[in-house]
C-alpha positions as CSV (number, residue, x, y, z in Angstrom):
1,M,-54.8,-58.5,57.2
2,A,-58.2,-58.8,55.7
3,T,-60.8,-61.2,57.2
4,L,-63.3,-63.2,55.2
5,I,-66.9,-63.0,56.3
6,T,-70.1,-65.0,55.9
7,N,-70.1,-67.2,52.8
8,D,-66.9,-65.8,51.5
9,Q,-65.1,-67.8,54.2
10,Y,-65.7,-70.9,52.1
11,V,-63.5,-69.5,49.4
12,S,-60.6,-70.1,51.7
13,I,-61.3,-73.8,51.7
14,L,-62.8,-74.1,48.2
15,P,-60.2,-76.5,46.9
16,E,-60.8,-78.7,49.9
17,I,-64.6,-78.6,49.4
18,I,-64.3,-79.6,45.7
19,L,-61.9,-82.5,46.6
20,S,-64.1,-83.7,49.5
21,V,-67.3,-83.7,47.5
22,A,-65.5,-85.5,44.6
23,G,-64.1,-88.0,47.0
24,M,-67.5,-88.8,48.5
25,L,-69.1,-88.9,45.0
26,V,-66.5,-91.5,43.9
27,M,-67.4,-93.6,46.9
28,V,-71.1,-93.4,46.0
29,V,-70.7,-94.1,42.3
30,D,-68.3,-97.1,42.6
31,P,-70.8,-99.6,44.0
32,L,-73.4,-98.6,41.3
33,L,-71.1,-99.7,38.5
34,P,-71.2,-103.4,37.4
35,A,-68.5,-105.5,39.0
36,T,-67.0,-106.4,35.6
37,R,-66.7,-102.8,34.4
38,S,-63.5,-100.9,34.5
39,R,-63.2,-98.2,37.2
40,K,-61.4,-95.9,34.8
41,P,-64.4,-93.5,34.5
42,I,-64.2,-93.0,38.2
43,G,-60.5,-92.2,37.8
44,L,-61.4,-89.6,35.1
45,L,-63.9,-88.1,37.5
46,A,-61.2,-87.8,40.1
47,L,-58.9,-86.2,37.6
48,V,-61.4,-83.6,36.5
49,S,-62.2,-82.8,40.2
50,S,-58.5,-82.3,40.9
51,I,-58.2,-80.0,37.9
52,L,-61.2,-78.0,39.2
53,A,-59.5,-77.8,42.7
54,L,-56.4,-76.5,41.0
55,G,-58.5,-73.8,39.4
56,A,-60.0,-72.9,42.7
57,T,-56.5,-72.6,44.1
58,A,-55.7,-70.2,41.3
59,Y,-58.9,-68.2,42.1
60,Q,-57.6,-67.7,45.6
61,L,-54.8,-65.5,44.2
62,Q,-57.4,-62.8,43.7
63,S,-57.6,-62.2,47.5
64,P,-54.4,-63.5,49.2
65,N,-53.5,-62.7,52.8
66,V,-56.9,-63.4,54.4
67,T,-58.0,-65.4,57.4
68,A,-61.2,-67.3,57.9
69,F,-63.0,-69.4,60.5
70,F,-61.9,-67.3,63.5
71,G,-58.3,-67.4,62.5
72,M,-58.1,-71.2,62.0
73,V,-57.3,-70.9,58.2
74,R,-55.1,-68.5,56.4
75,V,-54.9,-68.0,52.6
76,D,-51.7,-66.4,51.5
77,Y,-49.1,-67.0,48.8
78,F,-47.5,-69.6,51.1
79,S,-50.6,-71.8,51.4
80,I,-51.6,-71.2,47.8
81,F,-48.2,-72.4,46.6
82,F,-48.4,-75.7,48.6
83,H,-52.0,-76.2,47.6
84,A,-50.9,-76.0,43.9
85,V,-48.0,-78.4,44.5
86,V,-50.0,-81.2,46.3
87,I,-52.9,-80.9,43.8
88,C,-50.6,-81.2,40.8
89,I,-49.0,-84.2,42.5
90,S,-52.4,-85.8,42.8
91,I,-53.2,-85.1,39.1
92,A,-50.0,-86.8,38.0
93,V,-50.6,-89.7,40.3
94,I,-54.1,-90.2,39.1
95,L,-52.9,-90.1,35.4
96,S,-50.3,-92.8,36.1
97,S,-52.8,-94.9,38.0
98,L,-55.5,-95.1,35.3
99,D,-53.8,-97.9,33.4
100,Y,-51.8,-99.3,36.4
101,L,-55.0,-100.4,38.2
102,D,-56.2,-102.3,35.1
103,T,-52.8,-103.8,34.6
104,E,-52.7,-105.0,38.2
105,G,-56.3,-106.2,38.1
106,I,-57.2,-103.8,41.0
107,R,-60.9,-102.9,40.4
108,A,-61.3,-100.5,43.3
109,G,-63.0,-97.1,42.9
110,E,-62.2,-96.3,46.5
111,Y,-58.6,-96.0,45.4
112,Y,-59.3,-92.6,43.7
113,G,-61.5,-91.5,46.6
114,L,-58.6,-92.1,49.0
115,I,-56.3,-90.1,46.8
116,L,-58.8,-87.2,46.7
117,L,-59.4,-87.2,50.5
118,G,-55.8,-87.6,51.2
119,T,-55.1,-84.5,49.1
120,V,-57.7,-82.7,51.2
121,G,-55.6,-83.3,54.3
122,M,-52.3,-82.4,52.6
123,A,-53.8,-79.1,51.3
124,L,-55.4,-78.2,54.6
125,M,-52.1,-78.7,56.4
126,S,-50.5,-75.8,54.5
127,S,-53.3,-73.3,55.3
128,A,-54.2,-74.3,58.9
129,M,-53.2,-71.8,61.6
130,E,-54.4,-74.0,64.4
131,L,-52.3,-76.9,65.7
132,V,-55.4,-79.0,66.4
133,L,-56.6,-78.5,62.8
134,I,-53.2,-79.4,61.6
135,F,-53.4,-82.6,63.5
136,I,-56.8,-83.4,62.0
137,A,-55.5,-82.7,58.5
138,L,-52.4,-84.8,59.2
139,E,-54.6,-87.7,60.2
140,I,-56.8,-87.3,57.1
141,S,-53.7,-87.5,54.9
142,S,-52.1,-90.3,56.9
143,I,-55.0,-92.6,57.1
144,S,-55.6,-92.4,53.4
145,T,-51.9,-93.3,52.6
146,Y,-51.9,-96.1,55.2
147,I,-54.8,-97.8,53.3
148,L,-53.4,-97.0,49.8
149,A,-50.0,-98.6,50.8
150,G,-51.8,-102.0,51.1
151,F,-53.9,-101.8,48.0
152,R,-52.2,-104.8,46.3
153,R,-54.2,-107.0,48.6
154,K,-52.9,-110.3,47.1
155,V,-49.3,-109.4,47.7
156,A,-47.9,-110.0,51.2
157,A,-45.3,-107.3,50.8
158,S,-48.0,-104.7,50.2
159,S,-49.9,-105.7,53.4
160,E,-46.6,-105.6,55.3
161,S,-46.0,-102.1,53.9
162,S,-49.3,-100.9,55.1
163,I,-49.0,-102.3,58.6
164,K,-45.5,-100.9,59.1
165,Y,-46.5,-97.5,57.8
166,F,-49.6,-97.5,60.1
167,L,-47.8,-98.6,63.3
168,L,-44.8,-96.3,62.9
169,G,-46.9,-93.5,61.6
170,S,-49.3,-93.7,64.5
171,F,-46.4,-93.7,66.9
172,A,-44.9,-90.6,65.3
173,T,-48.2,-88.8,65.2
174,A,-48.5,-89.3,68.9
175,F,-45.2,-87.4,69.4
176,F,-46.8,-84.5,67.4
177,L,-50.0,-84.6,69.5
178,Y,-48.0,-84.6,72.8
179,G,-46.2,-81.6,71.5
180,V,-49.4,-79.8,70.8
181,A,-50.6,-80.7,74.3
182,L,-47.5,-79.3,75.9
183,I,-47.5,-76.0,73.9
184,F,-51.1,-75.5,75.0
185,G,-50.1,-76.1,78.6
186,S,-47.3,-73.6,78.4
187,T,-49.0,-70.8,76.3
188,G,-52.8,-71.5,76.8
189,T,-53.4,-71.6,73.1
190,T,-52.9,-73.8,70.0
191,N,-53.2,-71.0,67.5
192,I,-49.9,-70.4,65.6
193,A,-50.2,-66.6,65.6
194,A,-51.4,-66.5,69.2
195,I,-48.5,-68.7,70.3
196,A,-46.1,-66.3,68.7
197,Q,-47.6,-63.4,70.6
198,V,-47.3,-65.2,73.9
199,L,-43.7,-66.2,73.3
200,K,-42.9,-62.7,72.1
201,S,-43.8,-61.5,75.6
202,G,-40.9,-63.5,77.1
203,N,-43.1,-65.9,79.0
204,I,-41.2,-69.1,78.0
205,S,-41.1,-72.3,80.0
206,L,-39.3,-75.6,79.6
207,L,-42.5,-77.1,78.3
208,T,-42.2,-74.8,75.2
209,Y,-38.9,-76.3,74.3
210,M,-40.1,-79.8,74.9
211,A,-43.2,-79.2,72.8
212,L,-41.2,-78.0,69.8
213,A,-38.9,-81.0,70.1
214,L,-41.8,-83.5,70.2
215,M,-43.5,-81.8,67.2
216,F,-40.2,-81.9,65.3
217,V,-40.0,-85.7,65.9
218,G,-43.5,-86.1,64.5
219,M,-42.9,-84.1,61.4
220,G,-39.5,-85.7,61.0
221,F,-41.1,-89.0,60.5
222,K,-43.5,-87.6,57.8
223,V,-40.7,-86.1,55.8
224,A,-38.5,-89.3,56.2
225,G,-35.7,-87.3,57.7
226,A,-33.0,-89.2,59.6
227,P,-33.0,-90.6,62.3
228,F,-36.8,-91.0,61.7
229,H,-36.4,-92.7,58.3
230,V,-36.2,-96.4,59.0
231,W,-39.8,-97.1,57.7
232,T,-39.2,-95.7,54.2
233,P,-37.4,-98.4,52.2
234,D,-39.7,-101.3,53.3
235,V,-42.9,-99.2,52.9
236,Y,-41.9,-97.9,49.5
237,E,-40.9,-101.4,48.2
238,G,-44.3,-103.0,49.2
239,A,-46.7,-100.2,48.2
240,P,-48.1,-99.8,44.7
241,I,-45.8,-97.7,42.6
242,P,-48.2,-94.8,42.0
243,V,-49.0,-94.7,45.7
244,V,-45.2,-94.5,46.4
245,A,-45.1,-91.5,44.0
246,L,-47.8,-89.9,46.1
247,M,-46.5,-90.6,49.6
248,S,-42.9,-89.7,48.7
249,T,-44.0,-86.2,47.6
250,G,-47.5,-85.0,48.7
251,P,-47.3,-85.8,52.5
252,K,-43.7,-84.6,52.5
253,A,-44.6,-81.2,51.0
254,A,-47.5,-80.8,53.4
255,A,-45.3,-81.7,56.4
256,F,-42.6,-79.3,55.3
257,A,-45.2,-76.6,55.1
258,V,-46.3,-77.4,58.7
259,M,-42.7,-77.3,59.8
260,L,-42.1,-73.9,58.2
261,R,-45.3,-72.6,59.8
262,I,-44.3,-73.8,63.2
263,L,-40.6,-73.0,63.2
264,F,-40.8,-69.6,61.6
265,G,-44.4,-68.7,62.5
266,S,-44.6,-69.5,66.2
267,F,-41.2,-70.2,67.6
268,S,-39.0,-67.7,65.8
269,D,-39.1,-65.3,68.8
270,I,-37.5,-67.8,71.2
271,G,-34.3,-67.9,69.2
272,Y,-33.0,-70.4,66.7
273,W,-31.7,-72.9,69.3
274,W,-33.3,-75.7,67.2
275,I,-30.9,-75.1,64.2
276,P,-28.3,-77.6,65.5
277,L,-31.0,-80.2,65.6
278,V,-32.0,-79.5,62.0
279,W,-28.3,-79.3,61.1
280,F,-27.7,-82.8,62.5
281,S,-30.8,-84.2,60.9
282,A,-29.9,-82.7,57.5
283,A,-26.4,-84.0,57.5
284,L,-27.5,-87.5,58.7
285,S,-30.3,-87.7,56.2
286,M,-28.1,-86.8,53.2
287,T,-25.4,-89.2,54.3
288,L,-27.5,-92.2,55.2
289,G,-29.8,-91.7,52.3
290,N,-27.1,-91.7,49.7
291,I,-25.1,-94.5,51.2
292,G,-28.2,-96.6,51.4
293,A,-29.1,-95.9,47.8
294,L,-25.7,-97.0,46.6
295,L,-26.3,-100.5,47.9
296,Q,-29.7,-101.0,46.2
297,N,-30.5,-102.9,43.0
298,N,-34.3,-102.4,43.4
299,V,-35.3,-99.1,41.8
300,K,-38.1,-98.5,44.4
301,R,-35.7,-99.0,47.3
302,M,-33.1,-96.8,45.6
303,L,-35.6,-94.0,45.2
304,A,-36.7,-94.5,48.8
305,Y,-33.2,-93.9,50.1
306,S,-32.9,-91.1,47.5
307,S,-36.0,-89.5,49.1
308,I,-34.3,-89.6,52.5
309,A,-31.3,-87.8,51.0
310,H,-33.5,-85.1,49.4
311,A,-35.2,-84.6,52.7
312,G,-31.8,-83.8,54.0
313,Y,-31.1,-81.3,51.2
314,L,-34.4,-79.6,52.1
315,L,-33.5,-79.4,55.8
316,V,-30.4,-77.5,54.8
317,A,-32.6,-74.7,53.7
318,F,-34.4,-74.9,57.1
319,A,-31.1,-74.6,58.9
320,A,-30.3,-71.5,56.7
321,G,-33.5,-69.8,57.8
322,K,-34.3,-66.2,56.9
323,E,-36.3,-65.3,53.8
324,L,-33.8,-66.8,51.3
325,G,-33.7,-70.1,53.1
326,I,-37.5,-70.4,53.3
327,A,-37.9,-69.5,49.7
328,A,-35.3,-72.1,48.7
329,A,-37.1,-74.7,50.8
330,I,-40.5,-73.9,49.1
331,F,-38.9,-74.0,45.6
332,Y,-37.1,-77.3,46.4
333,T,-40.4,-78.8,47.4
334,A,-41.9,-78.1,44.0
335,S,-38.9,-79.2,42.0
336,Y,-38.6,-82.5,43.9
337,A,-42.3,-83.2,43.5
338,A,-42.0,-82.9,39.7
339,M,-39.0,-85.0,39.2
340,N,-39.8,-87.7,41.7
341,V,-43.4,-88.3,40.6
342,G,-42.2,-88.4,37.0
343,A,-39.5,-91.0,37.9
344,F,-42.1,-93.2,39.6
345,A,-44.5,-92.8,36.7
346,V,-41.9,-94.3,34.4
347,V,-41.1,-97.1,36.9
348,S,-44.8,-97.8,37.3
349,H,-45.3,-98.2,33.5
350,F,-42.2,-100.2,33.0
351,S,-42.7,-102.6,35.8
352,A,-45.6,-104.5,34.0
353,R,-48.1,-106.7,35.7
354,G,-47.2,-107.8,39.2
355,E,-44.4,-105.2,39.3
356,R,-42.0,-107.8,38.0
357,Y,-39.4,-105.5,36.5
358,V,-38.3,-103.2,39.3
359,N,-34.6,-104.1,39.4
360,I,-32.0,-101.8,37.8
361,D,-30.7,-104.7,35.6
362,D,-34.2,-105.0,34.1
363,Y,-33.7,-101.5,32.4
364,A,-30.8,-102.8,30.3
365,G,-31.3,-101.8,26.7
366,L,-34.3,-99.6,27.4
367,G,-32.7,-96.8,25.4
368,R,-32.9,-98.9,22.3
369,R,-36.2,-100.5,22.9
370,S,-38.1,-97.4,24.0
371,P,-36.1,-94.2,23.4
372,I,-38.8,-91.8,24.6
373,L,-39.3,-93.7,27.9
374,A,-35.6,-93.9,28.5
375,A,-35.0,-90.2,27.6
376,T,-37.8,-89.2,30.0
377,L,-36.4,-91.2,32.9
378,T,-33.0,-89.8,32.1
379,I,-34.3,-86.2,32.5
380,F,-35.6,-87.1,35.9
381,M,-32.4,-88.8,37.0
382,L,-30.3,-85.8,35.8
383,S,-32.6,-83.5,37.8
384,L,-32.3,-85.6,40.9
385,I,-28.5,-85.3,40.5
386,G,-28.8,-81.5,40.0
387,I,-27.6,-81.1,36.5
388,P,-28.1,-77.7,34.9
389,L,-31.2,-77.0,32.8
390,T,-33.3,-79.1,35.2
391,G,-35.3,-78.1,38.2
392,G,-33.1,-80.1,40.5
393,F,-30.1,-77.9,39.7
394,F,-31.7,-74.6,40.7
395,A,-33.3,-76.2,43.7
396,K,-29.9,-77.3,45.1
397,F,-28.3,-74.1,44.0
398,Y,-30.7,-72.0,46.0
399,V,-30.5,-74.2,49.0
400,F,-26.7,-74.2,49.1
401,S,-26.6,-70.5,48.4
402,A,-28.9,-69.8,51.3
403,A,-26.7,-72.1,53.5
404,L,-23.5,-70.2,52.6
405,Q,-25.1,-66.9,53.3
406,S,-26.0,-68.2,56.7
407,N,-22.3,-69.3,57.2
408,L,-23.3,-73.0,57.2
409,V,-20.1,-73.9,55.4
410,W,-19.6,-77.4,56.7
411,L,-23.2,-78.3,56.1
412,T,-22.8,-77.0,52.5
413,V,-19.7,-79.1,52.1
414,I,-21.5,-82.2,53.4
415,G,-24.3,-81.5,51.0
416,L,-22.0,-81.1,47.9
417,V,-20.1,-84.3,48.7
418,N,-23.4,-86.2,49.1
419,S,-24.6,-84.7,45.8
420,A,-21.5,-86.2,44.1
421,V,-22.1,-89.6,45.8
422,G,-25.8,-89.5,44.7
423,A,-24.7,-88.9,41.1
424,Y,-23.2,-92.4,41.0
425,Y,-26.4,-94.4,41.5
426,Y,-28.6,-92.1,39.4
427,L,-26.1,-92.3,36.5
428,R,-25.8,-96.1,37.1
429,L,-29.4,-96.4,35.9
430,V,-28.8,-94.2,32.9
431,V,-25.7,-96.3,32.0
432,V,-27.7,-99.5,32.2
433,M,-30.4,-98.1,29.9
434,Y,-28.1,-97.0,27.2
435,M,-24.9,-99.0,27.5
436,Q,-26.0,-102.6,28.3
437,E,-27.8,-105.1,26.1
438,G,-31.2,-106.0,27.4
439,D,-33.5,-109.0,27.0
440,D,-35.6,-108.5,23.9
441,S,-38.1,-111.1,25.0
442,M,-39.1,-108.9,28.0
443,P,-42.5,-107.4,27.3
444,L,-42.7,-103.7,26.8
445,I,-46.1,-102.1,27.2
446,P,-46.8,-99.2,24.8
447,V,-47.0,-95.8,26.5
448,T,-50.7,-95.0,26.7
449,K,-52.2,-91.5,26.5
450,Y,-52.6,-91.2,30.3
451,V,-49.1,-92.2,31.1
452,A,-47.9,-89.9,28.3
453,A,-49.9,-87.0,29.9
454,A,-48.3,-87.7,33.3
455,L,-44.8,-87.8,31.8
456,I,-45.4,-84.6,29.8
457,L,-46.7,-82.8,32.9
458,T,-43.8,-83.9,35.2
459,A,-41.0,-83.7,32.6
460,G,-42.3,-80.3,31.4
461,A,-42.4,-79.0,35.0
462,T,-38.9,-80.3,35.6
463,I,-37.4,-78.6,32.5
464,Y,-39.4,-75.4,33.0
465,L,-38.1,-75.1,36.6
466,G,-34.6,-75.6,35.2
467,V,-34.8,-73.2,32.3
468,V,-37.0,-70.3,33.6
469,P,-37.3,-70.7,37.4
470,G,-37.8,-67.0,38.0
471,R,-41.6,-67.0,38.1
472,I,-41.9,-69.9,40.5
473,L,-39.0,-68.6,42.6
474,G,-40.8,-65.3,42.8
475,L,-44.0,-67.0,44.1
476,A,-41.8,-68.9,46.6
477,T,-40.3,-65.7,47.8
478,R,-43.7,-64.1,48.2
479,G,-44.7,-67.2,50.2
480,A,-41.7,-66.8,52.4
481,Q,-42.5,-63.1,53.0
482,D,-46.1,-63.9,53.9
483,L,-44.9,-66.6,56.3
484,L,-42.5,-64.3,58.1
485,R,-45.1,-61.5,58.2
């Protein structure tokens, strides 16, 4: 493994540097603009900065498999893949936010600064090889999303969302930190590679198992996996819709990256005794998520329960383990990010000022009134179901294939049954759009160029992953190989 030296070390955190500088610049520029002026130029600055950070991530492909800062950061295909995913999520969220903030009357430049700084934490979580650094990155990401959840300051539900997310998130983070403390007490280190070396020697104590259990609880909250999911519907319902698009995908992707690093990077040598825990969480997440979504009429709450179910599908790949399961989990993360951010982009645009139109019945007749918007949302719903020619199909196909190869037959059956259940509430929205008459007096805002760009980006990625998934799956497989190495 090569080691970066001197100034070259900063190439390993170049995307984070660009995003951090841009985030601080946004904070500085915002007070200098007249109070009556739109903050859209600040959003465009954040957008350009995110694109530059994505370019820096691509530049890292020239020298993968390197470590920096005394082994605290590792750049490999695994970290580069997750960097690209979370930065693309931020780009799509910023695009869908540019008009949303003006519609809602939110004149806050710090909104974009928080998105950029939150992305720094998410990106750093995927490349950190030190548990303390992971904790710091986790806090950077979490604090940003806590504040963003309450950005509709004049709406009580938004403040309630922020408080609930903060209190429960802090409680869950404490579990992770206690786990880090225990693993340091049992191994004498918090470096992921060093922990693996200590455990490989056979020096394993009860504290080691307790540490892993506590860290799993902390990460289980971040990915909204059952039984740590209770915060999700209320927080999603009260938070601004573009923020929900971010928190339902970006922090989840980063948390899954951390879970992969820990489970298969540090603790693989003590056996896979934790698989029954993951098995149980996966089955419970899929079942409770889909049942909860069946009962919802609010689209935001429906997609909140849907995110719990999809966390369960992803955990199936964790239970499968091995290279195929890890690659399937990585690919699923990218597919889910594309279709879920796209779905929320449509909901954000359609909801109008004050997020008045967020019930499923409000979408009646949308297929006639706005065929393009309805068709785009249909693509995302079909992908969430797992219909062929969409990214969701291959994501579920690879996950269930990995599970069958690992003899997880019953978990696969539970997953397939839940996929069939999930098809009902996704198709229910499609049926309402195309087969029910709507209220023509309901205002329909024309799709702006920024919203169109967000929809093209997410819908294009969803279809691309469903038609030609080979290249992305190849990168996911390389990431899995680097992780196991």
